[in-house]
PDBQT receptor file of N, H, CA, C and O in Angstrom, charges set to zero:
ATOM      1  N   MET A   1      32.242  26.974 -75.656  1.00  0.00    +0.000 N 
ATOM      2  CA  MET A   1      33.054  27.014 -75.722  1.00  0.00    +0.000 C 
ATOM      3  C   MET A   1      33.567  27.655 -77.230  1.00  0.00    +0.000 C 
ATOM      4  O   MET A   1      33.016  27.479 -78.317  1.00  0.00    +0.000 OA
ATOM      5  N   LYS A   2      34.702  28.393 -76.963  1.00  0.00    +0.000 N 
ATOM      6  H   LYS A   2      35.149  28.537 -76.080  1.00  0.00    +0.000 HD
ATOM      7  CA  LYS A   2      35.523  29.056 -78.144  1.00  0.00    +0.000 C 
ATOM      8  C   LYS A   2      37.128  28.830 -77.899  1.00  0.00    +0.000 C 
ATOM      9  O   LYS A   2      37.773  28.566 -76.884  1.00  0.00    +0.000 OA
ATOM     10  N   PRO A   3      37.471  29.035 -79.180  1.00  0.00    +0.000 N 
ATOM     11  CA  PRO A   3      38.799  28.629 -79.815  1.00  0.00    +0.000 C 
ATOM     12  C   PRO A   3      39.729  28.917 -78.530  1.00  0.00    +0.000 C 
ATOM     13  O   PRO A   3      40.528  28.009 -78.301  1.00  0.00    +0.000 OA
ATOM     14  N   GLU A   4      39.769  30.005 -77.659  1.00  0.00    +0.000 N 
ATOM     15  H   GLU A   4      39.120  30.743 -77.844  1.00  0.00    +0.000 HD
ATOM     16  CA  GLU A   4      40.508  30.364 -76.510  1.00  0.00    +0.000 C 
ATOM     17  C   GLU A   4      40.386  29.330 -75.834  1.00  0.00    +0.000 C 
ATOM     18  O   GLU A   4      41.262  29.365 -74.969  1.00  0.00    +0.000 OA
ATOM     19  N   ASN A   5      39.493  27.988 -75.702  1.00  0.00    +0.000 N 
ATOM     20  H   ASN A   5      38.782  27.960 -76.404  1.00  0.00    +0.000 HD
ATOM     21  CA  ASN A   5      39.024  27.201 -74.547  1.00  0.00    +0.000 C 
ATOM     22  C   ASN A   5      39.961  25.795 -75.492  1.00  0.00    +0.000 C 
ATOM     23  O   ASN A   5      39.964  24.674 -74.982  1.00  0.00    +0.000 OA
ATOM     24  N   ILE A   6      40.434  25.952 -76.370  1.00  0.00    +0.000 N 
ATOM     25  H   ILE A   6      40.431  26.862 -76.784  1.00  0.00    +0.000 HD
ATOM     26  CA  ILE A   6      41.719  24.468 -77.233  1.00  0.00    +0.000 C 
ATOM     27  C   ILE A   6      42.934  25.422 -77.275  1.00  0.00    +0.000 C 
ATOM     28  O   ILE A   6      43.334  26.522 -77.655  1.00  0.00    +0.000 OA
ATOM     29  N   ILE A   7      43.225  24.389 -76.699  1.00  0.00    +0.000 N 
ATOM     30  H   ILE A   7      42.900  23.495 -76.391  1.00  0.00    +0.000 HD
ATOM     31  CA  ILE A   7      44.664  24.019 -77.196  1.00  0.00    +0.000 C 
ATOM     32  C   ILE A   7      45.201  23.119 -77.704  1.00  0.00    +0.000 C 
ATOM     33  O   ILE A   7      44.714  21.988 -77.728  1.00  0.00    +0.000 OA
ATOM     34  N   VAL A   8      46.646  23.525 -78.370  1.00  0.00    +0.000 N 
ATOM     35  H   VAL A   8      47.041  24.444 -78.351  1.00  0.00    +0.000 HD
ATOM     36  CA  VAL A   8      47.463  21.570 -79.152  1.00  0.00    +0.000 C 
ATOM     37  C   VAL A   8      48.369  21.708 -78.710  1.00  0.00    +0.000 C 
ATOM     38  O   VAL A   8      49.189  22.625 -78.774  1.00  0.00    +0.000 OA
ATOM     39  N   LYS A   9      48.331  20.508 -78.027  1.00  0.00    +0.000 N 
ATOM     40  H   LYS A   9      47.665  19.764 -77.974  1.00  0.00    +0.000 HD
ATOM     41  CA  LYS A   9      49.485  19.864 -76.850  1.00  0.00    +0.000 C 
ATOM     42  C   LYS A   9      50.856  19.574 -78.132  1.00  0.00    +0.000 C 
ATOM     43  O   LYS A   9      50.496  19.967 -79.241  1.00  0.00    +0.000 OA
ATOM     44  N   THR A  10      52.291  18.973 -78.112  1.00  0.00    +0.000 N 
ATOM     45  H   THR A  10      52.584  18.654 -77.211  1.00  0.00    +0.000 HD
ATOM     46  CA  THR A  10      53.421  19.241 -78.530  1.00  0.00    +0.000 C 
ATOM     47  C   THR A  10      52.761  17.858 -79.322  1.00  0.00    +0.000 C 
ATOM     48  O   THR A  10      52.739  18.132 -80.522  1.00  0.00    +0.000 OA
ATOM     49  N   ASN A  11      52.322  16.744 -79.136  1.00  0.00    +0.000 N 
ATOM     50  H   ASN A  11      52.340  16.521 -78.162  1.00  0.00    +0.000 HD
ATOM     51  CA  ASN A  11      51.932  15.676 -79.688  1.00  0.00    +0.000 C 
ATOM     52  C   ASN A  11      50.906  15.830 -80.742  1.00  0.00    +0.000 C 
ATOM     53  O   ASN A  11      50.628  15.040 -81.644  1.00  0.00    +0.000 OA
ATOM     54  N   GLY A  12      50.308  17.172 -80.427  1.00  0.00    +0.000 N 
ATOM     55  H   GLY A  12      50.533  17.813 -79.694  1.00  0.00    +0.000 HD
ATOM     56  CA  GLY A  12      48.879  17.413 -82.044  1.00  0.00    +0.000 C 
ATOM     57  C   GLY A  12      47.677  17.382 -81.317  1.00  0.00    +0.000 C 
ATOM     58  O   GLY A  12      46.803  18.199 -81.607  1.00  0.00    +0.000 OA
ATOM     59  N   TYR A  13      47.443  16.318 -80.146  1.00  0.00    +0.000 N 
ATOM     60  H   TYR A  13      48.153  15.654 -79.910  1.00  0.00    +0.000 HD
ATOM     61  CA  TYR A  13      46.606  16.107 -79.941  1.00  0.00    +0.000 C 
ATOM     62  C   TYR A  13      45.712  17.840 -79.196  1.00  0.00    +0.000 C 
ATOM     63  O   TYR A  13      46.320  18.782 -78.688  1.00  0.00    +0.000 OA
ATOM     64  N   LEU A  14      43.951  17.706 -79.424  1.00  0.00    +0.000 N 
ATOM     65  H   LEU A  14      43.456  16.941 -79.837  1.00  0.00    +0.000 HD
ATOM     66  CA  LEU A  14      43.618  18.829 -79.191  1.00  0.00    +0.000 C 
ATOM     67  C   LEU A  14      43.298  18.748 -77.710  1.00  0.00    +0.000 C 
ATOM     68  O   LEU A  14      42.849  17.614 -77.550  1.00  0.00    +0.000 OA
ATOM     69  N   ARG A  15      43.308  19.434 -76.465  1.00  0.00    +0.000 N 
ATOM     70  H   ARG A  15      43.673  20.355 -76.595  1.00  0.00    +0.000 HD
ATOM     71  CA  ARG A  15      42.644  19.548 -75.257  1.00  0.00    +0.000 C 
ATOM     72  C   ARG A  15      41.533  20.924 -74.663  1.00  0.00    +0.000 C 
ATOM     73  O   ARG A  15      41.741  22.136 -74.716  1.00  0.00    +0.000 OA
ATOM     74  N   LEU A  16      40.725  20.416 -74.290  1.00  0.00    +0.000 N 
ATOM     75  H   LEU A  16      40.556  19.431 -74.246  1.00  0.00    +0.000 HD
ATOM     76  CA  LEU A  16      39.718  21.000 -73.796  1.00  0.00    +0.000 C 
ATOM     77  C   LEU A  16      40.356  22.072 -72.257  1.00  0.00    +0.000 C 
ATOM     78  O   LEU A  16      40.747  21.510 -71.234  1.00  0.00    +0.000 OA
ATOM     79  N   ILE A  17      40.342  23.255 -72.368  1.00  0.00    +0.000 N 
ATOM     80  H   ILE A  17      40.024  23.712 -73.198  1.00  0.00    +0.000 HD
ATOM     81  CA  ILE A  17      40.558  23.548 -71.368  1.00  0.00    +0.000 C 
ATOM     82  C   ILE A  17      39.533  25.220 -70.619  1.00  0.00    +0.000 C 
ATOM     83  O   ILE A  17      38.972  26.115 -71.251  1.00  0.00    +0.000 OA
ATOM     84  N   ASP A  18      39.663  25.041 -69.246  1.00  0.00    +0.000 N 
ATOM     85  H   ASP A  18      40.119  24.314 -68.732  1.00  0.00    +0.000 HD
ATOM     86  CA  ASP A  18      38.758  26.125 -69.000  1.00  0.00    +0.000 C 
ATOM     87  C   ASP A  18      37.767  25.876 -68.822  1.00  0.00    +0.000 C 
ATOM     88  O   ASP A  18      36.953  26.619 -69.371  1.00  0.00    +0.000 OA
ATOM     89  N   MET A  19      37.129  24.559 -67.857  1.00  0.00    +0.000 N 
ATOM     90  H   MET A  19      37.791  23.956 -67.411  1.00  0.00    +0.000 HD
ATOM     91  CA  MET A  19      36.055  24.253 -68.348  1.00  0.00    +0.000 C 
ATOM     92  C   MET A  19      35.175  24.761 -66.521  1.00  0.00    +0.000 C 
ATOM     93  O   MET A  19      34.207  24.378 -65.865  1.00  0.00    +0.000 OA
ATOM     94  N   GLY A  20      35.813  25.366 -66.448  1.00  0.00    +0.000 N 
ATOM     95  H   GLY A  20      36.599  25.678 -66.982  1.00  0.00    +0.000 HD
ATOM     96  CA  GLY A  20      35.369  26.269 -64.786  1.00  0.00    +0.000 C 
ATOM     97  C   GLY A  20      34.007  26.439 -64.513  1.00  0.00    +0.000 C 
ATOM     98  O   GLY A  20      33.603  26.420 -63.351  1.00  0.00    +0.000 OA
ATOM     99  N   THR A  21      33.221  26.610 -65.516  1.00  0.00    +0.000 N 
ATOM    100  H   THR A  21      33.549  26.624 -66.460  1.00  0.00    +0.000 HD
ATOM    101  CA  THR A  21      31.017  27.190 -65.919  1.00  0.00    +0.000 C 
ATOM    102  C   THR A  21      31.209  26.178 -66.602  1.00  0.00    +0.000 C 
ATOM    103  O   THR A  21      31.175  26.520 -67.785  1.00  0.00    +0.000 OA
ATOM    104  N   ALA A  22      31.480  24.620 -66.454  1.00  0.00    +0.000 N 
ATOM    105  H   ALA A  22      31.508  24.343 -65.493  1.00  0.00    +0.000 HD
ATOM    106  CA  ALA A  22      30.755  23.386 -67.465  1.00  0.00    +0.000 C 
ATOM    107  C   ALA A  22      29.960  23.194 -66.174  1.00  0.00    +0.000 C 
ATOM    108  O   ALA A  22      30.469  23.210 -65.053  1.00  0.00    +0.000 OA
ATOM    109  N   LYS A  23      28.497  22.989 -66.471  1.00  0.00    +0.000 N 
ATOM    110  H   LYS A  23      28.083  22.977 -67.382  1.00  0.00    +0.000 HD
ATOM    111  CA  LYS A  23      27.922  22.259 -66.157  1.00  0.00    +0.000 C 
ATOM    112  C   LYS A  23      27.471  20.566 -66.656  1.00  0.00    +0.000 C 
ATOM    113  O   LYS A  23      27.260  20.269 -67.832  1.00  0.00    +0.000 OA
ATOM    114  N   PHE A  24      27.383  19.568 -65.484  1.00  0.00    +0.000 N 
ATOM    115  H   PHE A  24      27.554  19.809 -64.529  1.00  0.00    +0.000 HD
ATOM    116  CA  PHE A  24      27.061  18.459 -65.884  1.00  0.00    +0.000 C 
ATOM    117  C   PHE A  24      25.483  18.339 -65.947  1.00  0.00    +0.000 C 
ATOM    118  O   PHE A  24      24.859  19.000 -65.117  1.00  0.00    +0.000 OA
ATOM    119  N   MET A  25      24.646  17.420 -67.013  1.00  0.00    +0.000 N 
ATOM    120  H   MET A  25      25.153  16.883 -67.687  1.00  0.00    +0.000 HD
ATOM    121  CA  MET A  25      23.695  17.619 -67.375  1.00  0.00    +0.000 C 
ATOM    122  C   MET A  25      23.349  15.832 -67.873  1.00  0.00    +0.000 C 
ATOM    123  O   MET A  25      23.959  15.128 -68.678  1.00  0.00    +0.000 OA
ATOM    124  N   GLN A  26      22.215  15.538 -67.075  1.00  0.00    +0.000 N 
ATOM    125  H   GLN A  26      21.719  16.110 -66.421  1.00  0.00    +0.000 HD
ATOM    126  CA  GLN A  26      22.404  14.060 -67.167  1.00  0.00    +0.000 C 
ATOM    127  C   GLN A  26      20.803  13.727 -67.728  1.00  0.00    +0.000 C 
ATOM    128  O   GLN A  26      19.855  14.287 -67.177  1.00  0.00    +0.000 OA
ATOM    129  N   ARG A  27      20.614  12.895 -68.717  1.00  0.00    +0.000 N 
ATOM    130  H   ARG A  27      21.384  12.440 -69.164  1.00  0.00    +0.000 HD
ATOM    131  CA  ARG A  27      18.967  12.263 -68.686  1.00  0.00    +0.000 C 
ATOM    132  C   ARG A  27      18.906  10.973 -67.784  1.00  0.00    +0.000 C 
ATOM    133  O   ARG A  27      19.700  10.050 -67.604  1.00  0.00    +0.000 OA
ATOM    134  N   LYS A  28      17.233  11.366 -67.120  1.00  0.00    +0.000 N 
ATOM    135  H   LYS A  28      16.588  12.116 -67.266  1.00  0.00    +0.000 HD
ATOM    136  CA  LYS A  28      17.298  10.335 -66.151  1.00  0.00    +0.000 C 
ATOM    137  C   LYS A  28      16.552   8.968 -66.770  1.00  0.00    +0.000 C 
ATOM    138  O   LYS A  28      16.462   7.938 -66.101  1.00  0.00    +0.000 OA
ATOM    139  N   SER A  29      16.066   9.078 -68.032  1.00  0.00    +0.000 N 
ATOM    140  H   SER A  29      16.139   9.914 -68.576  1.00  0.00    +0.000 HD
ATOM    141  CA  SER A  29      15.651   8.277 -68.827  1.00  0.00    +0.000 C 
ATOM    142  C   SER A  29      15.559   8.811 -70.467  1.00  0.00    +0.000 C 
ATOM    143  O   SER A  29      15.194   9.976 -70.625  1.00  0.00    +0.000 OA
ATOM    144  N   PRO A  30      15.905   7.930 -71.775  1.00  0.00    +0.000 N 
ATOM    145  CA  PRO A  30      15.994   7.961 -73.030  1.00  0.00    +0.000 C 
ATOM    146  C   PRO A  30      15.061   9.276 -73.453  1.00  0.00    +0.000 C 
ATOM    147  O   PRO A  30      15.627  10.197 -74.041  1.00  0.00    +0.000 OA
ATOM    148  N   GLY A  31      13.532   9.380 -73.139  1.00  0.00    +0.000 N 
ATOM    149  H   GLY A  31      13.072   8.631 -72.662  1.00  0.00    +0.000 HD
ATOM    150  CA  GLY A  31      12.890  10.214 -73.965  1.00  0.00    +0.000 C 
ATOM    151  C   GLY A  31      13.226  11.790 -73.326  1.00  0.00    +0.000 C 
ATOM    152  O   GLY A  31      12.989  12.728 -74.087  1.00  0.00    +0.000 OA
ATOM    153  N   ASP A  32      13.610  12.013 -72.354  1.00  0.00    +0.000 N 
ATOM    154  H   ASP A  32      13.802  11.251 -71.735  1.00  0.00    +0.000 HD
ATOM    155  CA  ASP A  32      13.909  13.084 -71.502  1.00  0.00    +0.000 C 
ATOM    156  C   ASP A  32      14.689  14.263 -72.070  1.00  0.00    +0.000 C 
ATOM    157  O   ASP A  32      15.741  14.080 -72.682  1.00  0.00    +0.000 OA
ATOM    158  N   VAL A  33      13.996  15.886 -71.797  1.00  0.00    +0.000 N 
ATOM    159  H   VAL A  33      13.141  16.034 -71.299  1.00  0.00    +0.000 HD
ATOM    160  CA  VAL A  33      14.625  16.851 -72.056  1.00  0.00    +0.000 C 
ATOM    161  C   VAL A  33      15.286  17.531 -71.219  1.00  0.00    +0.000 C 
ATOM    162  O   VAL A  33      14.897  17.688 -70.062  1.00  0.00    +0.000 OA
ATOM    163  N   ILE A  34      16.399  18.042 -71.695  1.00  0.00    +0.000 N 
ATOM    164  H   ILE A  34      16.715  17.915 -72.636  1.00  0.00    +0.000 HD
ATOM    165  CA  ILE A  34      17.058  18.443 -70.760  1.00  0.00    +0.000 C 
ATOM    166  C   ILE A  34      16.946  19.895 -70.262  1.00  0.00    +0.000 C 
ATOM    167  O   ILE A  34      16.575  20.412 -71.316  1.00  0.00    +0.000 OA
ATOM    168  N   ARG A  35      17.005  20.800 -69.471  1.00  0.00    +0.000 N 
ATOM    169  H   ARG A  35      17.306  20.380 -68.615  1.00  0.00    +0.000 HD
ATOM    170  CA  ARG A  35      17.157  22.366 -69.841  1.00  0.00    +0.000 C 
ATOM    171  C   ARG A  35      17.755  23.210 -68.486  1.00  0.00    +0.000 C 
ATOM    172  O   ARG A  35      17.362  23.191 -67.320  1.00  0.00    +0.000 OA
ATOM    173  N   THR A  36      18.519  23.723 -68.926  1.00  0.00    +0.000 N 
ATOM    174  H   THR A  36      18.839  23.739 -69.873  1.00  0.00    +0.000 HD
ATOM    175  CA  THR A  36      18.536  24.480 -67.270  1.00  0.00    +0.000 C 
ATOM    176  C   THR A  36      18.702  25.934 -68.521  1.00  0.00    +0.000 C 
ATOM    177  O   THR A  36      18.566  26.124 -69.730  1.00  0.00    +0.000 OA
ATOM    178  N   PHE A  37      19.041  26.626 -67.395  1.00  0.00    +0.000 N 
ATOM    179  H   PHE A  37      19.151  26.472 -66.413  1.00  0.00    +0.000 HD
ATOM    180  CA  PHE A  37      18.793  28.134 -67.308  1.00  0.00    +0.000 C 
ATOM    181  C   PHE A  37      19.837  29.339 -67.062  1.00  0.00    +0.000 C 
ATOM    182  O   PHE A  37      19.640  30.553 -67.104  1.00  0.00    +0.000 OA
ATOM    183  N   THR A  38      20.863  28.701 -66.825  1.00  0.00    +0.000 N 
ATOM    184  H   THR A  38      21.023  27.714 -66.790  1.00  0.00    +0.000 HD
ATOM    185  CA  THR A  38      22.458  29.429 -66.046  1.00  0.00    +0.000 C 
ATOM    186  C   THR A  38      22.677  30.336 -67.452  1.00  0.00    +0.000 C 
ATOM    187  O   THR A  38      22.497  29.917 -68.596  1.00  0.00    +0.000 OA
ATOM    188  N   VAL A  39      23.097  31.639 -67.079  1.00  0.00    +0.000 N 
ATOM    189  H   VAL A  39      23.243  31.980 -66.151  1.00  0.00    +0.000 HD
ATOM    190  CA  VAL A  39      23.485  32.437 -67.824  1.00  0.00    +0.000 C 
ATOM    191  C   VAL A  39      24.792  32.708 -68.128  1.00  0.00    +0.000 C 
ATOM    192  O   VAL A  39      25.112  33.893 -68.219  1.00  0.00    +0.000 OA
ATOM    193  N   LEU A  40      25.553  31.918 -68.290  1.00  0.00    +0.000 N 
ATOM    194  H   LEU A  40      25.293  30.955 -68.217  1.00  0.00    +0.000 HD
ATOM    195  CA  LEU A  40      27.566  32.291 -68.343  1.00  0.00    +0.000 C 
ATOM    196  C   LEU A  40      28.044  32.022 -69.594  1.00  0.00    +0.000 C 
ATOM    197  O   LEU A  40      27.669  31.123 -70.347  1.00  0.00    +0.000 OA
ATOM    198  N   GLY A  41      29.217  33.161 -69.850  1.00  0.00    +0.000 N 
ATOM    199  H   GLY A  41      29.521  33.891 -69.238  1.00  0.00    +0.000 HD
ATOM    200  CA  GLY A  41      29.817  32.636 -70.930  1.00  0.00    +0.000 C 
ATOM    201  C   GLY A  41      30.385  33.821 -71.862  1.00  0.00    +0.000 C 
ATOM    202  O   GLY A  41      29.518  34.688 -71.757  1.00  0.00    +0.000 OA
ATOM    203  N   SER A  42      31.284  34.260 -72.628  1.00  0.00    +0.000 N 
ATOM    204  H   SER A  42      31.988  33.555 -72.714  1.00  0.00    +0.000 HD
ATOM    205  CA  SER A  42      31.301  35.046 -72.984  1.00  0.00    +0.000 C 
ATOM    206  C   SER A  42      29.938  35.440 -74.462  1.00  0.00    +0.000 C 
ATOM    207  O   SER A  42      29.324  34.686 -75.218  1.00  0.00    +0.000 OA
ATOM    208  N   PRO A  43      29.949  36.670 -74.331  1.00  0.00    +0.000 N 
ATOM    209  CA  PRO A  43      28.623  37.209 -74.887  1.00  0.00    +0.000 C 
ATOM    210  C   PRO A  43      28.596  36.985 -76.614  1.00  0.00    +0.000 C 
ATOM    211  O   PRO A  43      27.599  36.669 -77.264  1.00  0.00    +0.000 OA
ATOM    212  N   HIS A  44      29.607  37.171 -77.008  1.00  0.00    +0.000 N 
ATOM    213  H   HIS A  44      30.417  37.427 -76.480  1.00  0.00    +0.000 HD
ATOM    214  CA  HIS A  44      29.786  36.669 -79.044  1.00  0.00    +0.000 C 
ATOM    215  C   HIS A  44      29.595  35.142 -78.839  1.00  0.00    +0.000 C 
ATOM    216  O   HIS A  44      29.121  34.711 -79.890  1.00  0.00    +0.000 OA
ATOM    217  N   TYR A  45      29.765  34.081 -77.894  1.00  0.00    +0.000 N 
ATOM    218  H   TYR A  45      30.149  34.431 -77.040  1.00  0.00    +0.000 HD
ATOM    219  CA  TYR A  45      29.479  32.464 -78.325  1.00  0.00    +0.000 C 
ATOM    220  C   TYR A  45      28.188  32.108 -77.852  1.00  0.00    +0.000 C 
ATOM    221  O   TYR A  45      27.800  30.942 -77.921  1.00  0.00    +0.000 OA
ATOM    222  N   LEU A  46      27.395  33.148 -77.311  1.00  0.00    +0.000 N 
ATOM    223  H   LEU A  46      27.711  34.095 -77.255  1.00  0.00    +0.000 HD
ATOM    224  CA  LEU A  46      26.077  32.601 -76.451  1.00  0.00    +0.000 C 
ATOM    225  C   LEU A  46      25.355  32.740 -77.509  1.00  0.00    +0.000 C 
ATOM    226  O   LEU A  46      25.266  33.704 -78.268  1.00  0.00    +0.000 OA
ATOM    227  N   ALA A  47      24.505  31.073 -77.540  1.00  0.00    +0.000 N 
ATOM    228  H   ALA A  47      24.578  30.289 -76.923  1.00  0.00    +0.000 HD
ATOM    229  CA  ALA A  47      23.417  31.174 -78.667  1.00  0.00    +0.000 C 
ATOM    230  C   ALA A  47      22.034  32.023 -78.133  1.00  0.00    +0.000 C 
ATOM    231  O   ALA A  47      21.630  32.102 -76.973  1.00  0.00    +0.000 OA
ATOM    232  N   PRO A  48      21.456  32.617 -79.331  1.00  0.00    +0.000 N 
ATOM    233  CA  PRO A  48      19.852  33.298 -78.751  1.00  0.00    +0.000 C 
ATOM    234  C   PRO A  48      19.321  32.724 -77.726  1.00  0.00    +0.000 C 
ATOM    235  O   PRO A  48      19.378  33.319 -76.649  1.00  0.00    +0.000 OA
ATOM    236  N   GLU A  49      18.642  31.362 -77.812  1.00  0.00    +0.000 N 
ATOM    237  H   GLU A  49      18.595  30.879 -78.687  1.00  0.00    +0.000 HD
ATOM    238  CA  GLU A  49      18.452  30.436 -76.624  1.00  0.00    +0.000 C 
ATOM    239  C   GLU A  49      18.634  31.144 -74.914  1.00  0.00    +0.000 C 
ATOM    240  O   GLU A  49      17.787  31.512 -74.099  1.00  0.00    +0.000 OA
ATOM    241  N   ILE A  50      20.161  31.111 -74.872  1.00  0.00    +0.000 N 
ATOM    242  H   ILE A  50      20.848  30.812 -75.534  1.00  0.00    +0.000 HD
ATOM    243  CA  ILE A  50      20.466  31.732 -73.591  1.00  0.00    +0.000 C 
ATOM    244  C   ILE A  50      20.373  33.038 -73.289  1.00  0.00    +0.000 C 
ATOM    245  O   ILE A  50      20.089  33.377 -72.140  1.00  0.00    +0.000 OA
ATOM    246  N   MET A  51      20.596  33.939 -74.265  1.00  0.00    +0.000 N 
ATOM    247  H   MET A  51      20.827  33.664 -75.199  1.00  0.00    +0.000 HD
ATOM    248  CA  MET A  51      20.004  35.490 -74.348  1.00  0.00    +0.000 C 
ATOM    249  C   MET A  51      18.718  35.670 -73.508  1.00  0.00    +0.000 C 
ATOM    250  O   MET A  51      18.452  36.319 -72.497  1.00  0.00    +0.000 OA
ATOM    251  N   GLU A  52      17.951  34.753 -74.409  1.00  0.00    +0.000 N 
ATOM    252  H   GLU A  52      18.167  34.226 -75.231  1.00  0.00    +0.000 HD
ATOM    253  CA  GLU A  52      16.299  34.740 -74.356  1.00  0.00    +0.000 C 
ATOM    254  C   GLU A  52      16.086  33.986 -73.037  1.00  0.00    +0.000 C 
ATOM    255  O   GLU A  52      14.934  33.817 -72.640  1.00  0.00    +0.000 OA
ATOM    256  N   GLY A  53      16.985  33.590 -72.434  1.00  0.00    +0.000 N 
ATOM    257  H   GLY A  53      17.921  33.727 -72.757  1.00  0.00    +0.000 HD
ATOM    258  CA  GLY A  53      16.344  33.290 -71.244  1.00  0.00    +0.000 C 
ATOM    259  C   GLY A  53      15.232  32.324 -71.245  1.00  0.00    +0.000 C 
ATOM    260  O   GLY A  53      14.407  32.446 -70.339  1.00  0.00    +0.000 OA
ATOM    261  N   LYS A  54      15.083  31.453 -72.047  1.00  0.00    +0.000 N 
ATOM    262  H   LYS A  54      15.752  31.354 -72.783  1.00  0.00    +0.000 HD
ATOM    263  CA  LYS A  54      13.798  30.488 -72.345  1.00  0.00    +0.000 C 
ATOM    264  C   LYS A  54      14.596  28.988 -71.797  1.00  0.00    +0.000 C 
ATOM    265  O   LYS A  54      13.908  28.008 -72.084  1.00  0.00    +0.000 OA
ATOM    266  N   GLY A  55      15.374  28.781 -71.365  1.00  0.00    +0.000 N 
ATOM    267  H   GLY A  55      15.933  29.577 -71.132  1.00  0.00    +0.000 HD
ATOM    268  CA  GLY A  55      16.181  27.655 -71.104  1.00  0.00    +0.000 C 
ATOM    269  C   GLY A  55      17.049  26.530 -72.385  1.00  0.00    +0.000 C 
ATOM    270  O   GLY A  55      16.486  26.405 -73.472  1.00  0.00    +0.000 OA
ATOM    271  N   TYR A  56      18.136  25.925 -72.186  1.00  0.00    +0.000 N 
ATOM    272  H   TYR A  56      18.593  26.026 -71.303  1.00  0.00    +0.000 HD
ATOM    273  CA  TYR A  56      18.517  25.439 -73.436  1.00  0.00    +0.000 C 
ATOM    274  C   TYR A  56      18.820  24.097 -73.125  1.00  0.00    +0.000 C 
ATOM    275  O   TYR A  56      18.382  23.582 -72.096  1.00  0.00    +0.000 OA
ATOM    276  N   SER A  57      19.581  23.443 -73.981  1.00  0.00    +0.000 N 
ATOM    277  H   SER A  57      19.937  23.862 -74.817  1.00  0.00    +0.000 HD
ATOM    278  CA  SER A  57      20.197  22.140 -73.726  1.00  0.00    +0.000 C 
ATOM    279  C   SER A  57      21.089  22.247 -74.633  1.00  0.00    +0.000 C 
ATOM    280  O   SER A  57      21.240  23.289 -75.271  1.00  0.00    +0.000 OA
ATOM    281  N   PHE A  58      22.033  20.834 -74.871  1.00  0.00    +0.000 N 
ATOM    282  H   PHE A  58      21.910  19.987 -74.353  1.00  0.00    +0.000 HD
ATOM    283  CA  PHE A  58      22.814  20.657 -75.459  1.00  0.00    +0.000 C 
ATOM    284  C   PHE A  58      23.416  21.135 -76.887  1.00  0.00    +0.000 C 
ATOM    285  O   PHE A  58      24.600  20.994 -77.193  1.00  0.00    +0.000 OA
ATOM    286  N   GLU A  59      22.417  21.727 -77.723  1.00  0.00    +0.000 N 
ATOM    287  H   GLU A  59      21.455  21.842 -77.474  1.00  0.00    +0.000 HD
ATOM    288  CA  GLU A  59      22.257  22.568 -78.744  1.00  0.00    +0.000 C 
ATOM    289  C   GLU A  59      23.508  23.824 -78.946  1.00  0.00    +0.000 C 
ATOM    290  O   GLU A  59      24.235  24.309 -79.813  1.00  0.00    +0.000 OA
ATOM    291  N   VAL A  60      23.250  23.918 -77.824  1.00  0.00    +0.000 N 
ATOM    292  H   VAL A  60      22.660  23.524 -77.120  1.00  0.00    +0.000 HD
ATOM    293  CA  VAL A  60      24.423  25.889 -77.785  1.00  0.00    +0.000 C 
ATOM    294  C   VAL A  60      25.731  25.422 -77.799  1.00  0.00    +0.000 C 
ATOM    295  O   VAL A  60      26.597  26.264 -78.038  1.00  0.00    +0.000 OA
ATOM    296  N   ASP A  61      26.082  24.252 -77.594  1.00  0.00    +0.000 N 
ATOM    297  H   ASP A  61      25.379  23.568 -77.401  1.00  0.00    +0.000 HD
ATOM    298  CA  ASP A  61      27.599  23.880 -78.127  1.00  0.00    +0.000 C 
ATOM    299  C   ASP A  61      28.176  23.786 -79.472  1.00  0.00    +0.000 C 
ATOM    300  O   ASP A  61      29.303  23.989 -79.924  1.00  0.00    +0.000 OA
ATOM    301  N   ILE A  62      26.707  23.301 -80.126  1.00  0.00    +0.000 N 
ATOM    302  H   ILE A  62      25.792  23.136 -79.759  1.00  0.00    +0.000 HD
ATOM    303  CA  ILE A  62      26.948  23.513 -81.406  1.00  0.00    +0.000 C 
ATOM    304  C   ILE A  62      27.235  24.298 -82.336  1.00  0.00    +0.000 C 
ATOM    305  O   ILE A  62      27.915  24.193 -83.357  1.00  0.00    +0.000 OA
ATOM    306  N   TYR A  63      26.145  25.774 -81.486  1.00  0.00    +0.000 N 
ATOM    307  H   TYR A  63      25.592  25.860 -80.656  1.00  0.00    +0.000 HD
ATOM    308  CA  TYR A  63      25.868  26.743 -82.092  1.00  0.00    +0.000 C 
ATOM    309  C   TYR A  63      27.329  27.553 -81.877  1.00  0.00    +0.000 C 
ATOM    310  O   TYR A  63      27.991  28.066 -82.779  1.00  0.00    +0.000 OA
ATOM    311  N   SER A  64      27.611  27.533 -80.628  1.00  0.00    +0.000 N 
ATOM    312  H   SER A  64      27.072  27.116 -79.895  1.00  0.00    +0.000 HD
ATOM    313  CA  SER A  64      29.416  28.097 -80.277  1.00  0.00    +0.000 C 
ATOM    314  C   SER A  64      30.605  27.751 -81.384  1.00  0.00    +0.000 C 
ATOM    315  O   SER A  64      31.492  28.491 -81.810  1.00  0.00    +0.000 OA
ATOM    316  N   LEU A  65      30.357  26.595 -81.646  1.00  0.00    +0.000 N 
ATOM    317  H   LEU A  65      29.636  25.995 -81.300  1.00  0.00    +0.000 HD
ATOM    318  CA  LEU A  65      31.132  26.124 -82.627  1.00  0.00    +0.000 C 
ATOM    319  C   LEU A  65      31.327  26.757 -83.773  1.00  0.00    +0.000 C 
ATOM    320  O   LEU A  65      32.493  26.877 -84.149  1.00  0.00    +0.000 OA
ATOM    321  N   GLY A  66      29.970  27.447 -84.804  1.00  0.00    +0.000 N 
ATOM    322  H   GLY A  66      29.023  27.350 -84.499  1.00  0.00    +0.000 HD
ATOM    323  CA  GLY A  66      30.129  27.751 -85.352  1.00  0.00    +0.000 C 
ATOM    324  C   GLY A  66      30.426  29.321 -85.767  1.00  0.00    +0.000 C 
ATOM    325  O   GLY A  66      30.653  29.831 -86.865  1.00  0.00    +0.000 OA
ATOM    326  N   LYS A  67      30.347  29.790 -84.647  1.00  0.00    +0.000 N 
ATOM    327  H   LYS A  67      30.162  29.376 -83.755  1.00  0.00    +0.000 HD
ATOM    328  CA  LYS A  67      30.895  31.468 -84.308  1.00  0.00    +0.000 C 
ATOM    329  C   LYS A  67      32.395  31.096 -84.875  1.00  0.00    +0.000 C 
ATOM    330  O   LYS A  67      33.280  31.951 -84.886  1.00  0.00    +0.000 OA
TER     331      LYS A  67
């Protein structure tokens, strides 16, 4: 996620846009570890795990918010 993917509506609410590369990931049971290996996104906002190709999970979204 990057600033360009967030707009402010006239009522002041935020809306996420451009989710064309989003991937739905769901745990089958509470202790499952979910990983994906898809490499997509703007290089400046990619977490190191994505660039290294070792697989990643939801944490990379938090990383991109801090950029």
